[in-house]
N, CA, C and O atoms as a Tripos MOL2 file, in Angstrom:
@<TRIPOS>MOLECULE
protein
  268   267    67     0     0
PROTEIN
NO_CHARGES

@<TRIPOS>ATOM
      1 N          10.5780   14.0930  -11.3000 N.3       1 MET1
      2 CA         10.1530   12.9020  -11.1410 C.3       1 MET1
      3 C          10.4200   12.5670   -9.4200 C.2       1 MET1
      4 O          11.6080   12.6020   -9.0970 O.2       1 MET1
      5 N           9.5570   12.2930   -8.4540 N.am      2 ALA2
      6 CA          9.9890   11.9320   -7.2230 C.3       2 ALA2
      7 C           9.7120   10.5040   -7.0660 C.2       2 ALA2
      8 O           8.8950    9.9520   -7.8030 O.2       2 ALA2
      9 N          10.4200    9.7950   -6.0400 N.am      3 ILE3
     10 CA          9.9410    8.4570   -5.5340 C.3       3 ILE3
     11 C           9.4540    8.7440   -4.4420 C.2       3 ILE3
     12 O           9.8750    9.5510   -3.6130 O.2       3 ILE3
     13 N           8.0530    7.7320   -4.3880 N.am      4 LYS4
     14 CA          7.2000    7.9620   -2.9860 C.3       4 LYS4
     15 C           6.8310    6.7690   -2.8760 C.2       4 LYS4
     16 O           6.9300    5.9000   -3.7420 O.2       4 LYS4
     17 N           6.3070    6.6440   -1.6180 N.am      5 VAL5
     18 CA          5.4900    5.4790   -1.0480 C.3       5 VAL5
     19 C           4.0290    5.7990   -0.5700 C.2       5 VAL5
     20 O           3.6290    6.8700   -0.1140 O.2       5 VAL5
     21 N           3.1590    4.3810   -0.8180 N.am      6 LYS6
     22 CA          1.9980    4.8280   -0.2560 C.3       6 LYS6
     23 C           1.4630    3.6910    0.4920 C.2       6 LYS6
     24 O           1.0150    2.7670   -0.1870 O.2       6 LYS6
     25 N           1.4260    3.5880    1.7480 N.am      7 ILE7
     26 CA          1.0790    2.6020    2.8630 C.3       7 ILE7
     27 C          -0.5340    2.3250    2.7530 C.2       7 ILE7
     28 O          -1.3400    3.2560    2.7250 O.2       7 ILE7
     29 N          -0.9600    0.7970    2.6880 N.am      8 PHE8
     30 CA         -2.0230    0.3490    2.9710 C.3       8 PHE8
     31 C          -1.9150   -0.3950    4.1770 C.2       8 PHE8
     32 O          -0.8910   -0.9790    4.5320 O.2       8 PHE8
     33 N          -3.2800   -0.3550    4.9680 N.am      9 ASP9
     34 CA         -3.6460   -1.0900    6.0820 C.3       9 ASP9
     35 C          -4.9580   -1.4650    6.2710 C.2       9 ASP9
     36 O          -5.9100   -0.6910    6.3740 O.2       9 ASP9
     37 N          -5.0010   -3.1550    6.3330 N.am     10 GLU10
     38 CA         -6.5560   -3.2370    6.4470 C.3      10 GLU10
     39 C          -6.7610   -4.2610    7.3680 C.2      10 GLU10
     40 O          -5.7670   -4.9610    7.5660 O.2      10 GLU10
     41 N          -7.7740   -4.5480    7.9890 N.am     11 GLU11
     42 CA         -7.9360   -5.7990    8.8390 C.3      11 GLU11
     43 C          -8.5720   -7.0760    7.9020 C.2      11 GLU11
     44 O          -8.8350   -8.1140    8.5090 O.2      11 GLU11
     45 N          -8.7770   -7.0290    6.7060 N.am     12 HIS12
     46 CA         -8.9800   -8.2430    5.9450 C.3      12 HIS12
     47 C          -8.3790   -8.1850    4.4620 C.2      12 HIS12
     48 O          -8.3370   -7.1450    3.8050 O.2      12 HIS12
     49 N          -7.9820   -9.2600    4.0760 N.am     13 GLU13
     50 CA         -6.9350   -9.2530    3.0120 C.3      13 GLU13
     51 C          -7.9520   -8.7140    1.6390 C.2      13 GLU13
     52 O          -7.5470   -7.8840    0.8260 O.2      13 GLU13
     53 N          -8.9970   -9.2050    1.5900 N.am     14 LYS14
     54 CA         -9.7240   -8.4860    0.6490 C.3      14 LYS14
     55 C         -10.2490   -7.0940    0.2930 C.2      14 LYS14
     56 O         -10.8060   -6.6830   -0.7250 O.2      14 LYS14
     57 N          -9.9120   -6.5060    1.4110 N.am     15 ASP15
     58 CA         -9.8190   -4.7920    1.6230 C.3      15 ASP15
     59 C          -8.8020   -4.3090    1.4740 C.2      15 ASP15
     60 O          -8.5830   -3.1260    1.2090 O.2      15 ASP15
     61 N          -7.9700   -5.2440    1.6380 N.am     16 LEU16
     62 CA         -6.3550   -4.4810    1.0930 C.3      16 LEU16
     63 C          -6.1730   -4.8490   -0.4040 C.2      16 LEU16
     64 O          -5.5930   -4.0640   -1.1550 O.2      16 LEU16
     65 N          -6.6250   -5.9460   -0.8130 N.am     17 GLU17
     66 CA         -6.5770   -6.1900   -2.3480 C.3      17 GLU17
     67 C          -7.3490   -4.9350   -3.1380 C.2      17 GLU17
     68 O          -6.9130   -4.4900   -4.2000 O.2      17 GLU17
     69 N          -8.4570   -4.4630   -2.5360 N.am     18 GLU18
     70 CA         -9.4340   -3.6850   -3.2820 C.3      18 GLU18
     71 C          -8.8620   -2.0640   -3.1010 C.2      18 GLU18
     72 O          -9.0980   -1.1100   -3.8420 O.2      18 GLU18
     73 N          -8.0430   -2.0990   -1.8740 N.am     19 SER19
     74 CA         -7.4180   -0.7260   -1.7180 C.3      19 SER19
     75 C          -6.2160   -0.4630   -2.5900 C.2      19 SER19
     76 O          -5.9200    0.6730   -2.9620 O.2      19 SER19
     77 N          -5.4500   -1.6750   -2.9430 N.am     20 LEU20
     78 CA         -4.1190   -1.5590   -3.7070 C.3      20 LEU20
     79 C          -4.7070   -1.4760   -5.3220 C.2      20 LEU20
     80 O          -4.1640   -0.7390   -6.1450 O.2      20 LEU20
     81 N          -5.5710   -2.1020   -5.5670 N.am     21 ASN21
     82 CA         -5.9930   -2.4060   -6.9430 C.3      21 ASN21
     83 C          -6.5470   -1.3290   -7.4270 C.2      21 ASN21
     84 O          -6.4200   -1.1620   -8.6400 O.2      21 ASN21
     85 N          -7.4200   -0.1530   -6.5220 N.am     22 GLY22
     86 CA         -7.6630    1.0430   -6.8690 C.3      22 GLY22
     87 C          -6.3680    1.8730   -6.9140 C.2      22 GLY22
     88 O          -6.3450    2.5760   -7.9240 O.2      22 GLY22
     89 N          -5.7100    1.9540   -6.4390 N.am     23 PHE23
     90 CA         -4.4550    2.8100   -5.9630 C.3      23 PHE23
     91 C          -3.5550    2.6020   -7.4520 C.2      23 PHE23
     92 O          -3.1760    3.6050   -8.0560 O.2      23 PHE23
     93 N          -3.3040    1.4360   -7.8930 N.am     24 LEU24
     94 CA         -2.6560    0.7310   -8.9500 C.3      24 LEU24
     95 C          -3.1800    1.2660  -10.2980 C.2      24 LEU24
     96 O          -2.3620    1.7120  -11.1030 O.2      24 LEU24
     97 N          -4.6830    1.2460  -10.6330 N.am     25 GLU25
     98 CA         -5.1990    1.7960  -11.2610 C.3      25 GLU25
     99 C          -5.0200    3.2290  -11.8550 C.2      25 GLU25
    100 O          -5.2150    3.5900  -13.0160 O.2      25 GLU25
    101 N          -4.5620    4.0250  -10.6820 N.am     26 LYS26
    102 CA         -4.5310    5.4000  -10.7610 C.3      26 LYS26
    103 C          -2.9630    5.9620  -11.5190 C.2      26 LYS26
    104 O          -2.7450    7.0400  -12.0720 O.2      26 LYS26
    105 N          -1.8580    4.5810  -11.2580 N.am     27 ILE27
    106 CA         -0.5950    5.1820  -11.4710 C.3      27 ILE27
    107 C          -0.2950    4.3920  -12.8510 C.2      27 ILE27
    108 O          -1.1200    3.5140  -13.1030 O.2      27 ILE27
    109 N           0.8100    4.5710  -13.8340 N.am     28 ASP28
    110 CA          1.2260    4.1250  -14.6230 C.3      28 ASP28
    111 C           1.9920    2.7490  -14.3720 C.2      28 ASP28
    112 O           2.8090    2.5510  -13.4740 O.2      28 ASP28
    113 N           1.5810    1.8550  -15.3170 N.am     29 GLU29
    114 CA          2.4290    0.3520  -14.7340 C.3      29 GLU29
    115 C           4.0320    0.8780  -14.8420 C.2      29 GLU29
    116 O           4.7280    0.5300  -13.8880 O.2      29 GLU29
    117 N           4.5660    1.5190  -15.6860 N.am     30 LYS30
    118 CA          6.0000    1.8390  -15.6180 C.3      30 LYS30
    119 C           6.3820    2.5210  -14.6370 C.2      30 LYS30
    120 O           7.6050    2.5520  -14.5080 O.2      30 LYS30
    121 N           5.6350    3.2320  -13.6960 N.am     31 ASP31
    122 CA          6.2260    4.1340  -12.5210 C.3      31 ASP31
    123 C           5.8920    3.2890  -11.4690 C.2      31 ASP31
    124 O           6.0010    3.8900  -10.4000 O.2      31 ASP31
    125 N           5.4480    1.8860  -11.3150 N.am     32 LEU32
    126 CA          5.9180    1.0640  -10.4340 C.3      32 LEU32
    127 C           6.9360    0.4890  -10.0980 C.2      32 LEU32
    128 O           7.4160   -0.3230  -10.8890 O.2      32 LEU32
    129 N           7.6380    0.7500   -8.7160 N.am     33 ILE33
    130 CA          9.0780    0.3060   -8.4770 C.3      33 ILE33
    131 C           8.8710   -1.0970   -7.9300 C.2      33 ILE33
    132 O           9.4350   -2.0800   -8.4130 O.2      33 ILE33
    133 N           8.0070   -1.1430   -6.8640 N.am     34 ASP34
    134 CA          7.9120   -2.4610   -5.9380 C.3      34 ASP34
    135 C           6.9480   -2.2820   -5.1290 C.2      34 ASP34
    136 O           6.6440   -1.1340   -4.8040 O.2      34 ASP34
    137 N           6.2080   -3.4740   -4.5930 N.am     35 ILE35
    138 CA          5.4650   -3.5690   -3.6690 C.3      35 ILE35
    139 C           5.6220   -4.3600   -2.5800 C.2      35 ILE35
    140 O           5.6300   -5.5570   -2.8660 O.2      35 ILE35
    141 N           5.7900   -4.0300   -1.0820 N.am     36 LYS36
    142 CA          6.3520   -4.9100   -0.1770 C.3      36 LYS36
    143 C           4.6830   -5.1640    0.7130 C.2      36 LYS36
    144 O           3.7520   -4.3580    0.6910 O.2      36 LYS36
    145 N           4.7020   -6.4590    1.4110 N.am     37 PHE37
    146 CA          3.4760   -7.1720    1.7150 C.3      37 PHE37
    147 C           3.7070   -7.6560    2.9480 C.2      37 PHE37
    148 O           4.6950   -8.3860    3.0180 O.2      37 PHE37
    149 N           3.1110   -7.4810    3.9300 N.am     38 GLN38
    150 CA          3.2780   -7.8890    5.4290 C.3      38 GLN38
    151 C           1.9710   -8.2390    5.9310 C.2      38 GLN38
    152 O           1.0020   -7.5220    5.6810 O.2      38 GLN38
    153 N           1.8410   -9.6260    6.8410 N.am     39 ILE39
    154 CA          0.6820   -9.7910    7.5670 C.3      39 ILE39
    155 C           1.4090   -9.9530    8.8830 C.2      39 ILE39
    156 O           2.4820  -10.5310    9.0550 O.2      39 ILE39
    157 N           0.5880   -9.2980    9.8610 N.am     40 SER40
    158 CA          0.8340   -9.5090   11.3540 C.3      40 SER40
    159 C          -0.5260  -10.1350   12.0390 C.2      40 SER40
    160 O          -1.5950  -10.1920   11.4300 O.2      40 SER40
    161 N          -0.3370  -10.6050   13.4170 N.am     41 ASN41
    162 CA         -1.8700  -11.0250   14.0510 C.3      41 ASN41
    163 C          -1.1240  -11.0850   15.2480 C.2      41 ASN41
    164 O           0.0940  -11.0470   15.4250 O.2      41 ASN41
    165 N          -2.3780  -11.2200   16.3040 N.am     42 PHE42
    166 CA         -2.0790  -11.3110   17.8510 C.3      42 PHE42
    167 C          -3.5870  -11.8140   18.0160 C.2      42 PHE42
    168 O          -4.5220  -11.8680   17.2180 O.2      42 PHE42
    169 N          -3.4430  -12.2010   19.5140 N.am     43 TYR43
    170 CA         -4.4640  -12.3560   20.2110 C.3      43 TYR43
    171 C          -5.0670  -11.7280   21.1970 C.2      43 TYR43
    172 O          -4.4540  -11.7060   22.2640 O.2      43 TYR43
    173 N          -6.4460  -11.0340   21.1290 N.am     44 ASP44
    174 CA         -6.9740  -10.4660   22.0920 C.3      44 ASP44
    175 C          -8.1620  -10.9750   22.6870 C.2      44 ASP44
    176 O          -9.0910  -11.3030   21.9490 O.2      44 ASP44
    177 N          -8.2650  -11.0920   24.0030 N.am     45 ASN45
    178 CA         -9.4600  -11.7920   24.5670 C.3      45 ASN45
    179 C          -9.9060  -12.9510   23.7590 C.2      45 ASN45
    180 O         -11.0260  -13.1160   23.2740 O.2      45 ASN45
    181 N          -8.8780  -13.7290   23.6810 N.am     46 ARG46
    182 CA         -9.6440  -14.9490   22.7480 C.3      46 ARG46
    183 C          -9.7930  -14.9520   21.4100 C.2      46 ARG46
    184 O         -10.0280  -15.9630   20.7480 O.2      46 ARG46
    185 N          -9.6340  -13.5710   20.8730 N.am     47 GLU47
    186 CA         -9.6410  -13.5040   19.5650 C.3      47 GLU47
    187 C          -8.6670  -13.4200   18.9510 C.2      47 GLU47
    188 O          -7.8090  -12.8210   19.6000 O.2      47 GLU47
    189 N          -8.2650  -13.7910   17.7750 N.am     48 GLN48
    190 CA         -7.1130  -13.7600   16.5570 C.3      48 GLN48
    191 C          -7.4480  -12.6080   15.7580 C.2      48 GLN48
    192 O          -8.5020  -12.5000   15.1320 O.2      48 GLN48
    193 N          -6.4250  -11.6570   15.8000 N.am     49 ILE49
    194 CA         -6.8860  -10.0900   14.8780 C.3      49 ILE49
    195 C          -5.2520  -10.5110   14.0950 C.2      49 ILE49
    196 O          -4.2040  -11.0770   14.4070 O.2      49 ILE49
    197 N          -5.9090   -9.7660   12.8230 N.am     50 TYR50
    198 CA         -5.0020   -9.9400   11.5530 C.3      50 TYR50
    199 C          -5.0620   -8.5280   10.9870 C.2      50 TYR50
    200 O          -6.0450   -7.8100   10.8060 O.2      50 TYR50
    201 N          -3.6350   -8.2810   10.7270 N.am     51 CYS51
    202 CA         -3.4210   -6.9330   10.1940 C.3      51 CYS51
    203 C          -2.7280   -7.1120    8.5420 C.2      51 CYS51
    204 O          -1.6530   -7.6630    8.3060 O.2      51 CYS51
    205 N          -3.4740   -6.6140    7.7140 N.am     52 TYR52
    206 CA         -2.7550   -6.8850    6.3400 C.3      52 TYR52
    207 C          -2.0490   -5.5940    6.2130 C.2      52 TYR52
    208 O          -2.3840   -4.6760    6.9620 O.2      52 TYR52
    209 N          -1.0580   -5.4140    5.3000 N.am     53 ALA53
    210 CA         -0.2450   -4.0540    5.0060 C.3      53 ALA53
    211 C           0.3230   -4.4110    3.7070 C.2      53 ALA53
    212 O           0.4730   -5.5770    3.3430 O.2      53 ALA53
    213 N           0.6350   -3.3860    3.0180 N.am     54 ALA54
    214 CA          1.4250   -3.2630    1.9290 C.3      54 ALA54
    215 C           1.8020   -1.8420    1.8250 C.2      54 ALA54
    216 O           1.0340   -0.9210    2.1060 O.2      54 ALA54
    217 N           3.0060   -1.7000    1.4130 N.am     55 MET55
    218 CA          3.8530   -0.5390    0.7330 C.3      55 MET55
    219 C           3.8300   -0.5570   -0.4330 C.2      55 MET55
    220 O           4.2760   -1.6060   -0.8980 O.2      55 MET55
    221 N           3.3750    0.4250   -1.4090 N.am     56 VAL56
    222 CA          3.8980    0.7990   -2.8060 C.3      56 VAL56
    223 C           4.9630    1.4400   -3.2610 C.2      56 VAL56
    224 O           4.7120    2.6450   -3.2400 O.2      56 VAL56
    225 N           5.8600    1.2640   -3.5990 N.am     57 ILE57
    226 CA          6.8930    2.2940   -4.0140 C.3      57 ILE57
    227 C           6.7990    2.5680   -5.3790 C.2      57 ILE57
    228 O           6.7990    1.6560   -6.2050 O.2      57 ILE57
    229 N           6.6950    4.1200   -5.7840 N.am     58 TYR58
    230 CA          6.2350    4.4260   -7.0770 C.3      58 TYR58
    231 C           7.0870    5.6530   -7.6440 C.2      58 TYR58
    232 O           7.7380    6.1790   -6.7410 O.2      58 TYR58
    233 N           7.2370    6.1720   -8.7250 N.am     59 ARG59
    234 CA          7.6350    7.2980   -9.1720 C.3      59 ARG59
    235 C           6.3440    8.2570   -9.6610 C.2      59 ARG59
    236 O           5.4420    8.1030  -10.4850 O.2      59 ARG59
    237 N           6.6330    9.0750   -8.9470 N.am     60 ASP60
    238 CA          5.3700   10.4780   -8.8670 C.3      60 ASP60
    239 C           5.6220   11.2470  -10.1620 C.2      60 ASP60
    240 O           6.5860   12.0070  -10.0670 O.2      60 ASP60
    241 N           5.0320   11.2500  -11.3020 N.am     61 LYS61
    242 CA          5.2750   12.2440  -12.3120 C.3      61 LYS61
    243 C           4.8080   13.7790  -11.9580 C.2      61 LYS61
    244 O           5.1520   14.6670  -12.7370 O.2      61 LYS61
    245 N           4.0960   14.0780  -10.8960 N.am     62 LYS62
    246 CA          3.4740   15.1700  -10.5990 C.3      62 LYS62
    247 C           4.8520   16.1750  -10.0900 C.2      62 LYS62
    248 O           5.8290   15.8290   -9.4270 O.2      62 LYS62
    249 N           4.5060   17.5750  -10.6890 N.am     63 LYS63
    250 CA          5.6420   18.3500  -10.9050 C.3      63 LYS63
    251 C           5.8070   18.8060   -8.8710 C.2      63 LYS63
    252 O           4.9620   19.2010   -8.0680 O.2      63 LYS63
    253 N           7.3390   18.4810   -8.7200 N.am     64 GLU64
    254 CA          7.3250   18.9610   -7.0250 C.3      64 GLU64
    255 C           7.3860   20.5070   -7.1300 C.2      64 GLU64
    256 O           7.8810   21.0980   -8.0900 O.2      64 GLU64
    257 N           6.6550   21.2940   -5.6960 N.am     65 ASP65
    258 CA          7.2550   22.6640   -5.5180 C.3      65 ASP65
    259 C           8.3840   23.0180   -5.4300 C.2      65 ASP65
    260 O           9.2110   22.2930   -4.8770 O.2      65 ASP65
    261 N           8.6790   24.0880   -5.8930 N.am     66 ASP66
    262 CA         10.0240   24.6420   -5.6870 C.3      66 ASP66
    263 C           9.8450   25.0470   -4.2790 C.2      66 ASP66
    264 O           8.7420   25.3190   -3.8060 O.2      66 ASP66
    265 N          11.0580   25.0830   -3.5560 N.am     67 LYS67
    266 CA         11.1400   25.4920   -2.2310 C.3      67 LYS67
    267 C          12.1290   26.4150   -2.1500 C.2      67 LYS67
    268 O          12.4000   26.9350   -1.0680 O.2      67 LYS67
@<TRIPOS>BOND
     1     1     2 1
     2     2     3 1
     3     3     4 2
     4     3     5 am
     5     5     6 1
     6     6     7 1
     7     7     8 2
     8     7     9 am
     9     9    10 1
    10    10    11 1
    11    11    12 2
    12    11    13 am
    13    13    14 1
    14    14    15 1
    15    15    16 2
    16    15    17 am
    17    17    18 1
    18    18    19 1
    19    19    20 2
    20    19    21 am
    21    21    22 1
    22    22    23 1
    23    23    24 2
    24    23    25 am
    25    25    26 1
    26    26    27 1
    27    27    28 2
    28    27    29 am
    29    29    30 1
    30    30    31 1
    31    31    32 2
    32    31    33 am
    33    33    34 1
    34    34    35 1
    35    35    36 2
    36    35    37 am
    37    37    38 1
    38    38    39 1
    39    39    40 2
    40    39    41 am
    41    41    42 1
    42    42    43 1
    43    43    44 2
    44    43    45 am
    45    45    46 1
    46    46    47 1
    47    47    48 2
    48    47    49 am
    49    49    50 1
    50    50    51 1
    51    51    52 2
    52    51    53 am
    53    53    54 1
    54    54    55 1
    55    55    56 2
    56    55    57 am
    57    57    58 1
    58    58    59 1
    59    59    60 2
    60    59    61 am
    61    61    62 1
    62    62    63 1
    63    63    64 2
    64    63    65 am
    65    65    66 1
    66    66    67 1
    67    67    68 2
    68    67    69 am
    69    69    70 1
    70    70    71 1
    71    71    72 2
    72    71    73 am
    73    73    74 1
    74    74    75 1
    75    75    76 2
    76    75    77 am
    77    77    78 1
    78    78    79 1
    79    79    80 2
    80    79    81 am
    81    81    82 1
    82    82    83 1
    83    83    84 2
    84    83    85 am
    85    85    86 1
    86    86    87 1
    87    87    88 2
    88    87    89 am
    89    89    90 1
    90    90    91 1
    91    91    92 2
    92    91    93 am
    93    93    94 1
    94    94    95 1
    95    95    96 2
    96    95    97 am
    97    97    98 1
    98    98    99 1
    99    99   100 2
   100    99   101 am
   101   101   102 1
   102   102   103 1
   103   103   104 2
   104   103   105 am
   105   105   106 1
   106   106   107 1
   107   107   108 2
   108   107   109 am
   109   109   110 1
   110   110   111 1
   111   111   112 2
   112   111   113 am
   113   113   114 1
   114   114   115 1
   115   115   116 2
   116   115   117 am
   117   117   118 1
   118   118   119 1
   119   119   120 2
   120   119   121 am
   121   121   122 1
   122   122   123 1
   123   123   124 2
   124   123   125 am
   125   125   126 1
   126   126   127 1
   127   127   128 2
   128   127   129 am
   129   129   130 1
   130   130   131 1
   131   131   132 2
   132   131   133 am
   133   133   134 1
   134   134   135 1
   135   135   136 2
   136   135   137 am
   137   137   138 1
   138   138   139 1
   139   139   140 2
   140   139   141 am
   141   141   142 1
   142   142   143 1
   143   143   144 2
   144   143   145 am
   145   145   146 1
   146   146   147 1
   147   147   148 2
   148   147   149 am
   149   149   150 1
   150   150   151 1
   151   151   152 2
   152   151   153 am
   153   153   154 1
   154   154   155 1
   155   155   156 2
   156   155   157 am
   157   157   158 1
   158   158   159 1
   159   159   160 2
   160   159   161 am
   161   161   162 1
   162   162   163 1
   163   163   164 2
   164   163   165 am
   165   165   166 1
   166   166   167 1
   167   167   168 2
   168   167   169 am
   169   169   170 1
   170   170   171 1
   171   171   172 2
   172   171   173 am
   173   173   174 1
   174   174   175 1
   175   175   176 2
   176   175   177 am
   177   177   178 1
   178   178   179 1
   179   179   180 2
   180   179   181 am
   181   181   182 1
   182   182   183 1
   183   183   184 2
   184   183   185 am
   185   185   186 1
   186   186   187 1
   187   187   188 2
   188   187   189 am
   189   189   190 1
   190   190   191 1
   191   191   192 2
   192   191   193 am
   193   193   194 1
   194   194   195 1
   195   195   196 2
   196   195   197 am
   197   197   198 1
   198   198   199 1
   199   199   200 2
   200   199   201 am
   201   201   202 1
   202   202   203 1
   203   203   204 2
   204   203   205 am
   205   205   206 1
   206   206   207 1
   207   207   208 2
   208   207   209 am
   209   209   210 1
   210   210   211 1
   211   211   212 2
   212   211   213 am
   213   213   214 1
   214   214   215 1
   215   215   216 2
   216   215   217 am
   217   217   218 1
   218   218   219 1
   219   219   220 2
   220   219   221 am
   221   221   222 1
   222   222   223 1
   223   223   224 2
   224   223   225 am
   225   225   226 1
   226   226   227 1
   227   227   228 2
   228   227   229 am
   229   229   230 1
   230   230   231 1
   231   231   232 2
   232   231   233 am
   233   233   234 1
   234   234   235 1
   235   235   236 2
   236   235   237 am
   237   237   238 1
   238   238   239 1
   239   239   240 2
   240   239   241 am
   241   241   242 1
   242   242   243 1
   243   243   244 2
   244   243   245 am
   245   245   246 1
   246   246   247 1
   247   247   248 2
   248   247   249 am
   249   249   250 1
   250   250   251 1
   251   251   252 2
   252   251   253 am
   253   253   254 1
   254   254   255 1
   255   255   256 2
   256   255   257 am
   257   257   258 1
   258   258   259 1
   259   259   260 2
   260   259   261 am
   261   261   262 1
   262   262   263 1
   263   263   264 2
   264   263   265 am
   265   265   266 1
   266   266   267 1
   267   267   268 2
@<TRIPOS>SUBSTRUCTURE
     1 MET1         2 RESIDUE 1 A MET
     2 ALA2         6 RESIDUE 1 A ALA
     3 ILE3        10 RESIDUE 1 A ILE
     4 LYS4        14 RESIDUE 1 A LYS
     5 VAL5        18 RESIDUE 1 A VAL
     6 LYS6        22 RESIDUE 1 A LYS
     7 ILE7        26 RESIDUE 1 A ILE
     8 PHE8        30 RESIDUE 1 A PHE
     9 ASP9        34 RESIDUE 1 A ASP
    10 GLU10       38 RESIDUE 1 A GLU
    11 GLU11       42 RESIDUE 1 A GLU
    12 HIS12       46 RESIDUE 1 A HIS
    13 GLU13       50 RESIDUE 1 A GLU
    14 LYS14       54 RESIDUE 1 A LYS
    15 ASP15       58 RESIDUE 1 A ASP
    16 LEU16       62 RESIDUE 1 A LEU
    17 GLU17       66 RESIDUE 1 A GLU
    18 GLU18       70 RESIDUE 1 A GLU
    19 SER19       74 RESIDUE 1 A SER
    20 LEU20       78 RESIDUE 1 A LEU
    21 ASN21       82 RESIDUE 1 A ASN
    22 GLY22       86 RESIDUE 1 A GLY
    23 PHE23       90 RESIDUE 1 A PHE
    24 LEU24       94 RESIDUE 1 A LEU
    25 GLU25       98 RESIDUE 1 A GLU
    26 LYS26      102 RESIDUE 1 A LYS
    27 ILE27      106 RESIDUE 1 A ILE
    28 ASP28      110 RESIDUE 1 A ASP
    29 GLU29      114 RESIDUE 1 A GLU
    30 LYS30      118 RESIDUE 1 A LYS
    31 ASP31      122 RESIDUE 1 A ASP
    32 LEU32      126 RESIDUE 1 A LEU
    33 ILE33      130 RESIDUE 1 A ILE
    34 ASP34      134 RESIDUE 1 A ASP
    35 ILE35      138 RESIDUE 1 A ILE
    36 LYS36      142 RESIDUE 1 A LYS
    37 PHE37      146 RESIDUE 1 A PHE
    38 GLN38      150 RESIDUE 1 A GLN
    39 ILE39      154 RESIDUE 1 A ILE
    40 SER40      158 RESIDUE 1 A SER
    41 ASN41      162 RESIDUE 1 A ASN
    42 PHE42      166 RESIDUE 1 A PHE
    43 TYR43      170 RESIDUE 1 A TYR
    44 ASP44      174 RESIDUE 1 A ASP
    45 ASN45      178 RESIDUE 1 A ASN
    46 ARG46      182 RESIDUE 1 A ARG
    47 GLU47      186 RESIDUE 1 A GLU
    48 GLN48      190 RESIDUE 1 A GLN
    49 ILE49      194 RESIDUE 1 A ILE
    50 TYR50      198 RESIDUE 1 A TYR
    51 CYS51      202 RESIDUE 1 A CYS
    52 TYR52      206 RESIDUE 1 A TYR
    53 ALA53      210 RESIDUE 1 A ALA
    54 ALA54      214 RESIDUE 1 A ALA
    55 MET55      218 RESIDUE 1 A MET
    56 VAL56      222 RESIDUE 1 A VAL
    57 ILE57      226 RESIDUE 1 A ILE
    58 TYR58      230 RESIDUE 1 A TYR
    59 ARG59      234 RESIDUE 1 A ARG
    60 ASP60      238 RESIDUE 1 A ASP
    61 LYS61      242 RESIDUE 1 A LYS
    62 LYS62      246 RESIDUE 1 A LYS
    63 LYS63      250 RESIDUE 1 A LYS
    64 GLU64      254 RESIDUE 1 A GLU
    65 ASP65      258 RESIDUE 1 A ASP
    66 ASP66      262 RESIDUE 1 A ASP
    67 LYS67      266 RESIDUE 1 A LYS
């Protein structure tokens, strides 16, 4: 069982919420380790732009390929 991360990056918080919920439905609750969340913003031509990001840390039950 490997520990993996999945990164999400959206321009709108509702889009991030939908992306995260869609991914979380696919993994077992016991495999979720942590979720890190960050908002950043900047101004571009008098417009404020937001970036909503999250990183999900989870256990992947898929068998790893032998190398």
